[in-house]
FIFI-419834 format. One record per atom (N, C-alpha, C, O): residue in one letter; x, y negated, z negated. Coordinates in steps of 0.2 Angstrom, whole numbers, padded with zeros to 4 digits, always signed. Layout:
BEGIN
AXYZ...
This chain:
BEGIN
M+0085+0077-0173M+0088+0083-0175M+0095+0083-0172M+0096+0082-0166T+0100+0085-0175T+0107+0086-0173T+0108+0093-0170T+0107+0098-0173S+0111+0093-0164S+0112+0099-0161S+0119+0102-0163S+0123+0098-0166A+0121+0108-0162A+0127+0111-0163A+0133+0107-0160A+0138+0106-0162K+0131+0105-0153K+0136+0102-0149K+0138+0095-0153K+0144+0093-0153E+0133+0091-0155E+0134+0085-0158E+0138+0086-0165E+0143+0082-0166T+0137+0091-0169T+0140+0093-0175T+0148+0094-0173T+0152+0092-0177V+0149+0098-0168V+0156+0100-0166V+0160+0093-0164V+0165+0092-0166A+0156+0089-0160A+0159+0083-0157A+0161+0078-0163A+0166+0075-0163F+0156+0078-0168F+0157+0073-0173F+0163+0076-0178F+0167+0072-0180T+0163+0082-0179T+0169+0085-0183T+0175+0084-0179T+0180+0083-0183S+0175+0084-0173S+0182+0083-0169S+0184+0076-0170S+0190+0074-0170I+0179+0071-0170I+0180+0064-0171I+0184+0063-0178I+0189+0059-0179L+0181+0066-0183L+0183+0065-0190L+0191+0068-0190L+0195+0065-0193A+0192+0074-0187A+0198+0077-0187A+0203+0073-0184A+0209+0072-0186S+0202+0071-0178S+0207+0067-0174S+0208+0060-0177S+0213+0057-0177G+0202+0057-0180G+0203+0051-0184G+0208+0052-0190G+0212+0047-0191L+0207+0057-0194L+0211+0058-0199L+0218+0059-0197L+0223+0057-0200L+0219+0063-0192L+0226+0064-0189L+0229+0058-0187L+0235+0057-0188T+0226+0054-0184T+0228+0047-0182T+0231+0043-0188T+0236+0040-0188V+0226+0043-0193V+0228+0039-0199V+0234+0041-0202V+0239+0038-0204L+0235+0048-0203L+0240+0051-0206L+0247+0050-0202L+0252+0048-0205K+0246+0051-0196K+0252+0049-0191K+0254+0042-0192K+0260+0041-0192L+0250+0038-0192L+0251+0030-0192L+0254+0029-0199L+0259+0025-0199T+0252+0031-0204T+0254+0030-0211T+0262+0033-0211T+0266+0029-0214V+0263+0039-0209V+0269+0042-0210V+0274+0038-0205V+0280+0036-0207G+0272+0036-0199G+0276+0032-0194G+0278+0025-0197G+0284+0023-0196L+0273+0022-0200L+0275+0015-0203L+0279+0016-0209L+0284+0012-0210L+0278+0021-0213L+0283+0022-0219L+0290+0024-0217L+0295+0022-0221T+0291+0028-0212T+0297+0030-0210T+0301+0026-0205T+0307+0026-0204G+0297+0022-0201G+0299+0018-0196G+0301+0022-0190G+0304+0020-0186S+0298+0028-0189S+0300+0032-0184S+0295+0030-0178S+0289+0031-0178L+0299+0029-0172L+0295+0027-0166L+0292+0033-0163L+0286+0032-0160G+0295+0039-0164G+0292+0045-0161G+0285+0046-0165G+0280+0048-0161I+0285+0046-0171I+0278+0047-0175I+0273+0042-0173I+0267+0043-0173L+0276+0035-0172L+0271+0030-0171L+0268+0031-0164L+0262+0030-0162S+0272+0034-0159S+0270+0035-0152S+0265+0041-0153S+0260+0041-0149E+0266+0046-0157E+0261+0051-0158E+0255+0049-0161E+0249+0051-0159A+0255+0044-0165A+0249+0041-0168A+0245+0037-0163A+0239+0038-0163A+0248+0034-0158A+0245+0031-0153A+0242+0036-0148A+0236+0035-0146H+0245+0041-0147H+0242+0047-0143H+0236+0050-0146H+0231+0051-0143S+0237+0051-0153S+0231+0053-0157S+0225+0049-0157S+0219+0051-0156A+0226+0042-0157A+0221+0037-0156A+0217+0037-0150A+0211+0037-0149L+0221+0039-0144L+0218+0039-0138L+0214+0046-0137L+0208+0046-0134D+0216+0051-0141D+0212+0057-0141D+0206+0056-0145D+0201+0059-0143C+0206+0052-0150C+0200+0051-0154C+0195+0047-0150C+0189+0048-0150A+0198+0042-0146A+0193+0038-0142A+0190+0043-0137A+0184+0042-0135G+0194+0048-0134G+0191+0053-0130G+0185+0057-0133G+0180+0058-0130T+0186+0059-0139T+0181+0062-0143T+0175+0058-0144T+0169+0061-0144V+0176+0052-0145V+0170+0047-0146V+0166+0047-0140V+0160+0047-0140L+0170+0046-0134L+0166+0046-0127L+0162+0053-0126L+0157+0053-0124T+0166+0058-0128T+0162+0065-0128T+0156+0065-0132T+0151+0068-0129F+0156+0063-0138F+0151+0063-0142F+0145+0058-0139F+0139+0060-0140I+0147+0053-0137I+0142+0048-0134I+0138+0052-0128I+0132+0052-0127A+0142+0055-0123A+0140+0058-0118A+0135+0064-0120A+0130+0065-0116I+0137+0068-0125I+0133+0073-0127I+0126+0070-0130I+0121+0073-0128R+0126+0065-0133R+0120+0062-0136R+0115+0060-0130R+0109+0061-0130I+0118+0057-0125I+0114+0054-0119I+0112+0060-0115I+0106+0060-0113G+0116+0065-0114G+0114+0071-0111G+0109+0075-0114G+0105+0079-0110D+0108+0075-0120D+0103+0079-0124D+0097+0076-0125D+0092+0079-0127K+0096+0070-0122K+0089+0066-0122K+0085+0070-0118K+0087+0072-0112P+0078+0071-0120P+0073+0074-0115P+0072+0070-0109P+0073+0064-0109P+0069+0073-0104P+0067+0069-0098P+0062+0064-0099P+0058+0064-0104D+0062+0058-0095D+0057+0053-0096D+0055+0051-0089D+0057+0055-0084D+0051+0046-0088D+0048+0044-0082D+0053+0042-0077D+0053+0044-0071D+0059+0039-0079D+0064+0036-0075D+0069+0042-0073D+0072+0042-0068H+0070+0047-0077H+0074+0052-0076H+0070+0059-0077H+0071+0062-0083P+0067+0061-0072P+0062+0067-0073P+0066+0074-0075P+0064+0078-0079T+0072+0074-0073T+0076+0080-0074T+0082+0079-0080T+0085+0083-0082A+0082+0072-0081A+0087+0070-0087A+0094+0071-0084A+0099+0069-0088T+0096+0074-0078T+0103+0075-0076T+0106+0068-0074T+0112+0067-0074A+0102+0064-0071A+0105+0058-0068A+0108+0053-0074A+0113+0050-0073R+0104+0053-0079R+0107+0049-0085R+0113+0052-0088R+0118+0048-0089S+0114+0059-0088S+0120+0062-0091S+0125+0061-0086S+0131+0060-0088K+0124+0062-0080K+0129+0061-0075K+0132+0054-0075K+0138+0053-0074A+0128+0049-0076A+0130+0042-0076A+0134+0041-0082A+0139+0037-0082S+0132+0044-0088S+0136+0043-0094S+0143+0046-0093S+0148+0043-0096R+0144+0051-0090R+0150+0055-0089R+0154+0051-0084R+0161+0051-0084R+0151+0048-0079R+0155+0045-0073R+0158+0038-0075R+0163+0036-0073W+0154+0034-0080W+0156+0028-0081W+0164+0027-0084W+0167+0023-0082P+0165+0031-0089P+0172+0031-0092P+0177+0033-0086P+0183+0030-0086K+0176+0038-0082K+0181+0039-0077K+0182+0034-0072K+0187+0032-0070R+0176+0031-0070R+0176+0025-0065R+0180+0019-0068R+0184+0016-0065R+0179+0018-0075R+0182+0012-0078R+0190+0013-0079R+0193+0009-0078C+0192+0019-0081C+0199+0021-0082C+0203+0022-0076C+0209+0021-0076C+0200+0025-0071C+0203+0028-0065C+0203+0023-0059C+0207+0024-0055S+0199+0018-0060S+0199+0014-0054S+0204+0008-0054S+0205+0004-0049R+0207+0007-0060R+0212+0002-0060R+0219+0004-0059R+0221+0010-0061P+0223+0000-0055P+0230+0003-0054P+0234+0002-0061P+0233-0002-0066A+0239+0006-0061A+0244+0006-0067A+0247+0000-0068A+0249-0003-0063P+0249-0003-0074P+0252-0009-0075P+0259-0008-0072P+0263-0003-0073G+0261-0014-0068G+0267-0014-0065G+0268-0010-0058G+0273-0010-0055S+0262-0007-0056S+0262-0004-0050S+0260-0008-0044S+0257-0013-0045S+0263-0007-0038S+0261-0011-0033S+0255-0008-0029S+0254-0002-0029P+0251-0012-0025P+0246-0010-0021P+0248-0005-0016P+0254-0006-0014P+0244+0000-0014P+0246+0004-0009P+0248+0001-0002P+0245-0004+0000Q+0253+0003+0001Q+0255+0000+0008Q+0251+0003+0013Q+0251+0009+0014S+0249-0001+0018S+0245+0002+0023S+0250+0003+0029S+0255-0001+0030S+0249+0009+0032S+0254+0011+0037S+0251+0008+0044S+0245+0009+0045A+0256+0006+0048A+0253+0003+0054A+0254+0008+0060A+0252+0006+0066
């Protein structure tokens, strides 16, 4: 059974995906780097909505033997993208300097 949260998240995926395709098409037809950069930004937004949809699906699962309250599973699903994206240094950045 699909919850209202899943329906909203899926609709958001469709909307951001359509917006990405439209911006990419216009950017390629016109050669505008500004519109192409907006298409890249929209693609990242679309990826974020996909992660949100996945987190909602995992978080809505009922409790089981390994996760009696089901909160540990949903917290882990929300933590993974943050840990994966935020634990790497930015390209071209130098490691932090230790003060003596």
